[in-house]
N, C-alpha and C positions, 0 to 999 in steps of 0.2 A: 293431311298429306301422306302420312305413313299408311301402309297397307294393313289389311286385317290381321289380327293376331294369329289366327289359325294357319296363316300362310307361313309364319316364321317359327312355329312351335316344333318343327321336326328336329329330331336329334341328329346331329352330325355323326356319321358312322365312319368317315374316312373310306367310304366304299370304293373299291376298285372294280370298274365295270369289266365284264368278260368280253372277249372278242365277239362272241355270239350276240350279246346285247348291243354292242356298238354297231355291228353289221345290220342287225334288225332295225335299230333306230334309223340308220342312214337310209335303208330301203323304205321304211314307213314315211320318212320325211319326203323322199323323192316322189312317193305315190300319194302324197297329201293325206295319209292316213293318220291324222293328228289325234284321233281317239286313242290309238295304241301308243302314240308318243307320250301323251299325257299320263296314261296308265303306268308307264315306266318311270317317267321323270318325277311325277308327283310323290313317289315313295321316298324320295331322297332330299336331303338338305340342299339349298341353293348352291352352297360352296362345293358340294360333291358334283352337282350338275355342271358347274363352271369348269371343274377339272375335266369332265367328260367332253365338254364342248371344245376345249383347247385341242383335242385330238381329232376333231371332225374336219372334213373338207370344207373349204371356204364357202362354197355355195350352200351347203347344208347349214352352216352356222347362220348365214344371212337369212335363210328361209325360216329357221326356228324363231328368230327375233322379229321378223317382219310379218309373218303370217298370224293373223288374229286367232285363228283356230288352234294354234299351238299353245296359246295362253301361258307362255313361259313366265315363271316367277321373275319379276323385275330385279330382285336381288341377285339373280344369277350373273348379271352383267358386272356386278361389283367384284366378283371373283376372278375376272379376266385381267390379264396384263394390260397396261396402258396402250401398248402398241396394238394388241388385238382389239381392245375396246374401240380405239380410233378407227381401225379398219372396218369394224362392223357398223359403227355409228355413221360412217361416211356413206354407207349403203342404205341406211334407213331413212324414211321420210320424217320431216319435222314433226308431223302429227304422232307418229309412232314413238319417237323419242320423248315427246311431251307426255305421252301416256305412261311411259316408263318412269319419268321423273315424278309425276304426280303420286306414284305409289311408294316412293322412297322417303326416308327421313331426309330432312333438308341438308344435313352434312354429307350424306351419301349421294344425294342428288347433285350436289355441287361438283362432285368428282366426274359425273357424267357430262355436265355442262362444260367443264374445263376441256374435255376430250372431244367436244363437238367442234367442227370447223367454224371459225369466227364468223364467217359470212352467214351461217345459219343460226347463230346464237340468239339474235334478236327475234327471229321468226319463231323459234321454239319458246322463248320467254313470253312472247305475246299470247301464246296458247295457255298460259298458266294463270291462276287467280292473281289478282292485283297484289295481294299480300305477299305471295311467293315471288312475284316479279320484283317487287321492291327489295326483298331480301337478297335475291341473287344479283341484282344490278349493283347493290351496295357492296357485296363481296367481291365482285369483279373489278371494283375500283382499287382494290388492294393488291399487293404483289402476290405472285402465284403461290409461294410457299409460306405465306403469312397465316397468322391465327385466324383471320377473317375467312380464309378459304376452307378451314376445317371445322368451324363452329356450326352449331345448329340453332335455328330460331325457336325451337320448341323448348321453352322453359317457363317457370312459374314465378311471377312477381306479386308482391302484396304491398300495400301502403304501410308507411312508417308506423302509424298508430294502431294497426290492427292487433286484436287479441288472438290467442290460440283458438278460441271459440269461433270468432269470425272467419279465421283462416280455414278451419275444418268445414264450416258451412259453405264457404266458397269452393273448396275442393270437391265437396259432394255435389254441388249444383252445377259446376262448370262442365261444359260439353267440349271444351277445346284444350284439354290437358295433354301433355306429352304422354306417350305410352309408358315410359319409365322415367322416374326422376327421384333423386335422393335428397335434394336440397331445394329450399325456397329462398329467393332473393328478396330482401327488403329494400325498397327504393323510395326516394323522396319524390316530390312533385315534379321534378325535372327528369325523372327516370335515372338519376344518378344512384348507384348502389351504395347502400349503407353497410351492407354485409349479407351473409347468408346463414340460414339456420337449417340444421338437418331435420328430416322428417321424423326420425326416431326421437329427437328431443321434443319436437312439437307434440307428438302422440303421447308422450309421458308427462306433459305439463298440464297445469290447471287451466281450464278454459278462459279464466280471466287474466291470465299472464300475457303481458305484451310480448309479441314475437321478437321485437327488437332487443328484449332482454335475453333472448336465447341465441343471439348472434355469436358465431364462433369468434374467439379472441384473435386468431391469426387470419386476417382477411387477405385473400390473394385474388387480384384481378389482372387479366391478361390484356395488354395493349393489342388492338386489332392488327397492327402492322408488325408485330413481333414474329420472327422466324419460327417456323414450327418445330425445328430442332431444339430451340431454346425453350419452347413451350413444354416439350418432353422433359427437358432437364428440370424445369420448375415443378412439374407434377411429381417427378421422381424424388427430388430433394425434399419437398414438403408433404409427400405422401397424400396427394389430393385425389378425390374421386370425381370432382368436377370443379370448374372455375368459370366465372363470368368473363365475358370479353367486352372491353370498353373502347369507345372511339376517342378521338383527340379531345373531345369535350367531357370525357369521363362518364358518358352515358352508356348504359347497358344495352348492347346490341345483339348479344348471342351468348352461347355457353359451349364450352368444350368439356366432353365427358371422358372418363377413364378409358373406354373402349377405343375412342379415337386416338388417344395417346399410345395405347398398346400398338396400334397400327403404325403410328409415327416411329416409335422406337424400333420396331421390327424393320421398317423400311430403311431407316437410317443405318441400322446395323448391317443389313444386306448391302446397302449402297457403299458403305465404308469398306466392307470386305471386298466387293467387286473393284472398287477404286484402287485398293492396295494391289490388286492383280492387274491394274492397268486397263480396266474395262469401264467405259464412260457411263454406261446406263445398265439398269437391271435387265437381265435377259430371261426369256421365258421359252418353253418348249414350242410355243406357237410362232415365235419370231422367225422371219425368213432369213436366209443366208446373207442377203445383201445388207440388211439392217445389222445383223450380228457382226459382219465384217467391218462396217462403218464404226461400230462401237469400239472395236479393238484396234483399229488402224493407227490412230494418232500415237498412242504410247508404244506400239510396236515400232513405229517409224523413229520415234525419239530414242528408243532402246537401240535401234540399229546405229544411229549416230554415235551414241555413247560406247557401243561395242567397238566401233571403228577407232574411237579415241583410245580405248584400252589396248587394241591391237597395235596402234601407233607406238604406245609405250613399249610394248614387247619388241617392236621393230628396232627401237633405239639400241637394244641390247642383243641384236642378232648375232654379232660376233661372239659374244659371251656364251650364248646358248649353243652355238656350233662347237665351241671348245668342250663343253660339258653337257652331254645329251641328257643327263639326269635332271638338269634344271627344267627341261621341257616336260618331263614326266611329273615333276613335283609342283609346277606352277598352279595347276587347278586346285590343289589342296589349300594353298594359301588364299586364293581368291574365294573358294567356296566357304571356308571357315569365316573369313571376313564378312562375306555377304550374309551368311546366316546370323552371325552375331549382330550385325547392323539391323537386320530385319526384326530380331527380337526386341531391340531397343526402340526401333521405329514403331512397332505395334503398340508397345506400352505407352510411348509418348503420344501417339494419336488418340489412344483411349483417354489419357489424362487431359488432352486438349478438348476432346469432344465432351467430356464430363465436367469441364471447367475447373478441374482440380489443379491445373498448372497455371501459375500466375507469376507476376513480376517478383513477388516476395520469395518464392521457393524455387524459381527456375535455376539459379546458380547451384543450389544445393543438389538438385536432381541431376544437373549436368556433371557435377563433381562425382556423384554416386555412380553414374553410368561410366564415366572415364575410369574410375578406380575398379569398377566391376570388369571392364574390358581389359585393364592391365592384369588383374588377378587371373582372369580366364586365359589371357595371353601367356602368362608364366606357366600355368598348369599345362596347357596344350602344347606349349613350346617343349616342355620336358617330355610329354608323351610322344609327340611327333618326332622329336630329336632322336629318342631311343629307337623308335620304329625305323626311321630313315637310316640310322647307323647300322642296324642289323641287316637292312635291305641292301645298302650300297657299300657297306664297310668303309665309309669315308667320314671321318670326324668333322672335317671342314663343312661338308654339305649338311651334316646333322646340326651343327652350330648355326649355319646359315639359315636353314628353314626355321629353326627355333627363334632366331632374332627377328626374322620377317613376321613370324606368327605373333610375337609380342607387339611389334609396331602396328600390324594390321588390325588386331583385335582391340587395341587401345583406340586407334583412330575410328574403328567401327562404332565403338561406344559413343564417341564424341559426335560423329556424323549422324548416328541414329537419332540423336536428340536435337542437335544444333540445326540440322537442315529443316525438319518439320516446324520447329519453333520459329525459325527465320521466315519460312514461307507463310506461316500463320500471321506473323507481324505484317507481312506484305499483302495481307488479305487474299492470299492464294490458298485454296484448300489443300492441306498437306496429304490428306488421304488420296487425292488424285495424283499429285505430282512428286511426292517425296521419294517413293520407292526407286524410281529410275535414277534419281540423283544420288541417293545413298549407295545404290549398287555400283554406280560409276566411280564414286569416291573410293569405295573399298577395293574395287578391281584395280583402279589406277595405282592407289597407294600400295596395295599388296604386290602387284607386279613390279612397281618401281623399287620398293624396299627389298624384295627378294632378289631381283636381278641386279639392282644397284649395289647391294652388299656383295653379291657374287662377283661382280666385275672387279671388286677390290681384292678378292681372294684368288681369283683365277688368273 
C-alpha cells in the first residue's frame, strides 16, 4: 500500500515559495503544462507543497489533484487542513481518490477516507484490494476519534515458539513487511498478543533464543475504542515508540506508532488553545470566511449574554457611580485583574485535567493552593493598587475600596479558575471549550459587585 521510498526521501526545507514561482505554477496549471509543474514541485517535500497549495485558487487546487499528468505526490493531501481536504475530495472522482489511498500508509489513508462524503466511501473502498477494504471497514465501525481510526495495519507478528533465527529468516524472505518498524509482536494461535520484542534486542540475541524470552516486561496494548487523546497520554506516560491495538476479544488488529502520537498531541494542543479562545475548530489560512464565522459564533454569542449580565450588575449601582465618577474610571482595573488571574488558574487546571494529573485524591489540595495563591496575590496587588489610586485621586476611602475589591476578586478568581473546569469535567463537558466564558463572567460579576457594593456603603 505505501508508495515508493524515493518519493518520501526528500528533506523538508520549510521552503517559502516566491510570488514569481506561485504565479508561474498557476499559469502552467491553467495551460496544462504539467511537465513544468512537476519540475517545480518534485524538488520539494510534500509538506512544503501542501503549504503552497493552500495559497492557490480553488480551481488550480482541484486540477492539480485530479489531472493524472500532474502526478502529484499523494502525501501532499495529508498536509492540508480537514476543511480544505474535504473541499478538494468532493471534487475528485472515486477512482482518483482510490489511487491516492493506494499509495499511502494505512493510517494516513484512513484520514482521507474519513474526509470523503459518506455516500462515496463504499464506492472508493470497492476499488481497493480486499485486504485493505477489510481493514478500513473495520476501522469505520469504531468512533471517529478512537484508536482504531489512527492505527495502521502494517505490522509484523510471529508465532509464540519462534526462535531468533527463524524470525530473521522470515524477515529476510518476506515481501510484505512495513517500510519501517521497531518492534515485532509475538502472538498465540488466536492472534492474541503475548507481548512485543524490539528489533535491537532480536539482532543482538543468539539465533537459538526464543523470541518470547525477549518480550518487554511492561506490555502495553491499546483498546481499539479508546479515545485518541488518552492514547497520546499513554504513549507519553510510558515513553512508548509503538503499541499494538486490540479489539474486544483481545486480538491484535493494528499498531499505533510514535509519529501518529506526535500528530495527536500537536492536534490536541492546538485544539485546546483554540477552545480556550472560544473557537470551536482548528482554522487554516485556506478556510473561507463563512466557516470561520461559524466556528467563532457560538461562544461570541454566549459571551454577549454574560457581558449583559455583568452590565446588569453595574446598573444596580448606577446611583453610586453617579455620585463618585472615579468609580467608573477604576472598575475596569478590578475586572481585568480578576479575569487575568482566573485565566492563569484555568490554564493550569485544564493542563492538569488533560494530562490526567488532577484526580479525586488531590483536587481539594489544588483548590486550596489556588485559593491561597489568589488571596496572597490579592493582598499584594491591593497594596500596590491602593497606593497608586491614593496618589491619583487623593482619596483614602477610594484607595481602601479598590484594595478590598482586589482582595475579594483575586481570591474568587483562584477558586473559580479551578472549580468551574473541574465541575464541567465531572459533567462530561470539555472545560477547554466552555470554562473560559463562565470563569470570566464570575470574575466580572464578583469584581463589579464587590467594588460597587462596598462603595455603596462608603458613599
